[in-house]
C-alpha positions in Angstrom: -45.7 8.6 -27.5 -44.1 9.0 -24.0 -44.3 5.7 -22.9 -42.8 4.7 -26.3 -39.6 7.1 -25.7 -39.4 5.8 -22.0 -39.6 2.4 -23.5 -36.8 3.1 -25.8 -34.5 4.9 -23.4 -34.9 1.9 -21.2 -33.7 -0.7 -23.9 -30.8 1.8 -24.7 -29.4 1.8 -21.0 -29.8 -1.7 -20.4 -26.6 -3.8 -20.1 -27.7 -6.7 -22.5 -28.7 -3.4 -25.2 -25.1 -2.3 -24.6 -22.4 -3.6 -27.9 -19.6 -2.3 -26.2 -19.4 -5.4 -23.9 -19.8 -7.9 -26.7 -17.4 -6.1 -28.7 -15.1 -5.9 -25.9 -15.0 -9.5 -24.8 -14.7 -10.4 -28.6 -11.7 -8.1 -29.2 -10.1 -10.2 -26.6 -11.4 -13.8 -27.4 -13.0 -14.1 -23.8 -15.5 -16.7 -23.5 -18.2 -16.7 -20.6 -18.3 -13.5 -20.2 -18.8 -11.7 -16.9 -19.1 -7.8 -15.8 -18.8 -5.9 -12.5 -19.2 -2.4 -11.8 -17.2 -0.7 -8.9 -17.4 3.1 -8.6 -16.7 4.7 -12.4 -14.7 1.2 -13.7 -16.3 -1.9 -15.2 -14.9 -5.2 -14.8 -15.3 -7.5 -17.8 -13.8 -10.7 -17.2 -13.8 -13.8 -19.0 -11.4 -16.9 -20.4 -9.3 -16.6 -22.8 -9.3 -20.4 -24.2 -5.5 -22.2 -23.6 -4.4 -19.0 -21.4 -6.8 -18.7 -18.1 -8.7 -15.9 -17.0 -8.4 -12.2 -18.4 -10.2 -9.2 -16.6 -10.5 -6.0 -18.1 -10.5 -2.7 -16.4 -12.9 -0.6 -18.4 -13.4 3.2 -18.2 -16.5 4.8 -20.5 -16.1 2.1 -23.3 -11.9 1.8 -23.1 -10.1 -0.7 -21.6 -7.5 1.4 -19.5 -5.6 -1.9 -17.6 -5.9 -6.0 -17.7 -4.6 -8.5 -15.5 -4.9 -12.2 -15.1 -7.0 -14.2 -12.7 -8.3 -17.8 -11.9 -11.6 -18.3 -13.2 -11.6 -22.0 -11.1 -11.0 -20.4 -7.9 -12.9 -19.9 -5.1 -14.2 -16.1 -4.9 -11.7 -15.4 -8.8 -12.9 -11.6 -8.0 -14.1 -9.9 -4.3 -14.9 -6.3 -4.3 -14.7 -5.6 -0.6 -13.6 -1.9 1.3 -10.5 -3.6 2.8 -9.4 -0.7 4.9 -12.6 0.8 6.0 -12.6 4.3 4.0 -15.6 3.8 2.5 -13.8 3.3 -0.9 -13.9 -0.6 -2.6 -10.6 -2.7 -3.2 -10.9 -5.1 -6.3 -9.2 -8.6 -5.1 -7.6 -10.4 -7.9 -7.3 -14.4 -7.0 -4.6 -15.6 -9.8 -3.3 -19.1 -9.7 0.2 -19.9 -12.0 -1.2 -23.8 -12.2 1.2 -26.9 -11.8 1.5 -29.4 -8.9 0.6 -27.3 -5.4 1.5 -23.9 -7.1 1.2 -21.0 -6.7 -1.5 -18.2 -5.8 -1.4 -14.9 -5.4 -4.0 -12.2 -4.4 -3.2 -8.6 -5.8 -5.5 -5.2 -4.6 -6.3 -2.5 -6.9 -8.7 0.7 -6.6 -10.6 2.4 -9.0 -9.0 5.9 -9.2 -10.5 8.3 -11.5 -11.5 6.5 -14.5 -8.3 3.8 -14.4 -7.4 1.8 -11.6 -4.4 1.8 -9.1 -2.5 -1.9 -8.3 -2.2 -1.3 -4.1 -0.7 -4.3 -3.3 -0.1 -8.4 -4.1 0.2 -10.9 -1.6 1.7 -14.5 -2.5 0.4 -17.4 -1.1 2.1 -19.9 -2.9 0.8 -23.3 -1.9 -1.4 -22.0 1.0 -4.7 -19.3 -0.1 -5.9 -16.6 2.2 -9.5 -15.4 3.6 -10.7 -12.2 3.6 -13.5 -11.7 6.5 -14.1 -9.6 9.4 -12.5 -11.4 12.2 -13.3 -9.3 15.4 -16.9 -7.9 14.5 -15.3 -4.2 14.2 -16.4 -3.7 10.4 -12.5 -3.9 9.0 -11.7 -6.7 6.9 -8.9 -9.0 7.4 -6.5 -10.8 5.4 -6.4 -14.6 6.7 -3.1 -15.7 5.2 -2.3 -19.7 5.3 1.3 -19.7 5.2 3.5 -22.5 3.2 6.6 -21.2 4.7 7.5 -24.7 6.1 6.3 -27.2 3.5 8.8 -30.0 2.4 9.7 -29.1 6.3 11.5 -32.5 6.7 7.9 -34.4 5.7 6.4 -34.6 2.9 3.3 -32.0 1.7 0.4 -33.7 3.1 1.5 -33.9 6.5 4.0 -30.5 6.4 3.2 -27.7 9.1 0.7 -24.7 8.2 0.6 -21.5 10.2 -1.1 -18.1 9.6 -0.9 -14.5 9.9 -3.6 -12.0 9.9 -3.1 -8.9 7.9 -4.8 -5.6 7.6 -4.2 -2.6 4.5 -3.4 0.5 6.3 -2.5 3.2 4.3 -1.6 1.7 1.1 0.7 -1.1 2.9 0.1 -4.5 4.0 0.4 -5.2 7.7 0.6 -8.1 10.1 -1.4 -7.7 13.0 -1.6 -11.2 14.4 -0.3 -10.6 17.4 -3.7 -8.3 18.1 -5.6 -11.3 17.6 -4.6 -13.7 20.7 -8.0 -14.9 20.9 -8.1 -16.3 17.7 -4.4 -17.9 17.7 -5.1 -19.1 20.8 -8.1 -20.7 19.6 -6.1 -22.6 17.2 -3.1 -23.4 19.5 -5.9 -25.2 21.7 -6.7 -27.4 18.8 -3.4 -28.5 17.7 -3.3 -29.5 21.4 -6.0 -31.2 21.2 -4.9 -33.2 18.0 -1.7 -34.1 19.8 -3.7 -35.8 22.8 -5.8 -37.7 20.5 -3.1 -39.2 18.5 -2.4 -37.0 15.9 -3.9 -39.2 13.4 0.1 -40.1 12.2 1.0 -36.4 11.9 4.6 -36.0 12.5 5.2 -34.5 15.6 7.8 -32.2 14.3 5.3 -30.7 12.2 3.0 -30.2 15.1 6.2 -28.6 17.2 6.3 -26.1 14.6 3.0 -25.3 14.3 2.7 -24.5 17.8 6.0 -22.5 18.0 5.0 -20.6 15.0 2.0 -19.4 16.5 3.6 -18.8 19.9 6.5 -16.8 17.9 3.8 -14.3 16.0 2.0 -13.4 19.3 5.4 -12.6 21.0 5.0 -15.8 23.2 8.3 -17.3 22.5 9.1 -18.8 26.3 5.1 -20.2 25.9 5.8 -21.8 23.0 9.1 -23.8 23.9 7.1 -24.8 27.0 4.4 -26.3 25.4 6.6 -28.5 23.5 8.8 -29.9 26.4 5.0 -30.5 27.8 3.4 -32.0 25.0 6.1 -33.3 22.5 9.1 -34.1 24.5 10.3 -36.4 22.0 11.4 -33.6 20.0 12.6 -31.2 22.3 16.4 -31.9 20.7 15.4 -31.5 16.9 13.5 -28.7 17.8 16.1 -26.7 19.2 18.1 -27.4 16.8 16.1 -25.8 13.9 15.1 -23.0 16.2 17.3 -20.5 15.0 15.8 -21.1 11.2 12.3 -21.4 12.4 12.0 -18.2 13.7 14.3 -16.4 11.1 12.0 -18.2 7.8 8.7 -16.8 10.1 10.3 -13.3 10.6 11.4 -13.2 6.8 8.1 -14.4 5.3 6.0 -11.7 4.5 8.4 -9.4 3.5 9.6 -12.6 0.7 5.6 -12.7 0.2 4.3 -8.7 0.0 4.8 -6.6 -3.1 3.9 -3.0 -4.3 4.3 -3.0 -8.1 3.2 -5.4 -10.6 6.4 -5.6 -12.0 7.8 -7.1 -8.8 5.8 -10.3 -8.7 7.9 -13.0 -6.9 6.7 -15.6 -9.6 
């Protein structure tokens, strides 16, 4: 008799035996329903036909919040401790669809049976990676920045650069200058591509890529020196655009980071 009751209890507590998930999924017309537990919250997510992905934050069988997500993006929903405080954050990737645009990443945190919106990062045509760059246990956010998409060139040959961010005190902070090794490794790769002929890549795009990286680690003079050395033909062009390039880089994150969902820049 005891074994029978034990088996009954196990069946009752099994995810497959809980009708709440299926009922909630049906209520919101979700297909391909998935579930994931994060602290006291349960994430239920799936595709609404013709409307993309919908993520539901559920507490004790009740939907407390929801947001859209991109079901076809790599790692659309990630659970990571971004600020190394022992509590997991939920990172949701969304995509507006359409040519070349637009991807965003939003960070949520469980909070006593509900969920808080922590921060959002608008990547536009770019994308972000979430990984520990230096092995110290803190996850960095590497944003591949599309500020210079179509900058005097077709999209395919537009210059790119990256920012390194960390979540600190519920704010996304630019810490690129602390990762000089990673930035310098990327600079060496660009120089190698220039020396090898560049595969029809515009020299102006190379100039922007080199200078952006140097500028972000506070080495503007080095950046100009590298352009003079490796790209002498574009020096006059670069000097005429230098102020615009610096202003675009310096204002980029203020245009991309937001701390309320109604402040989304899209």
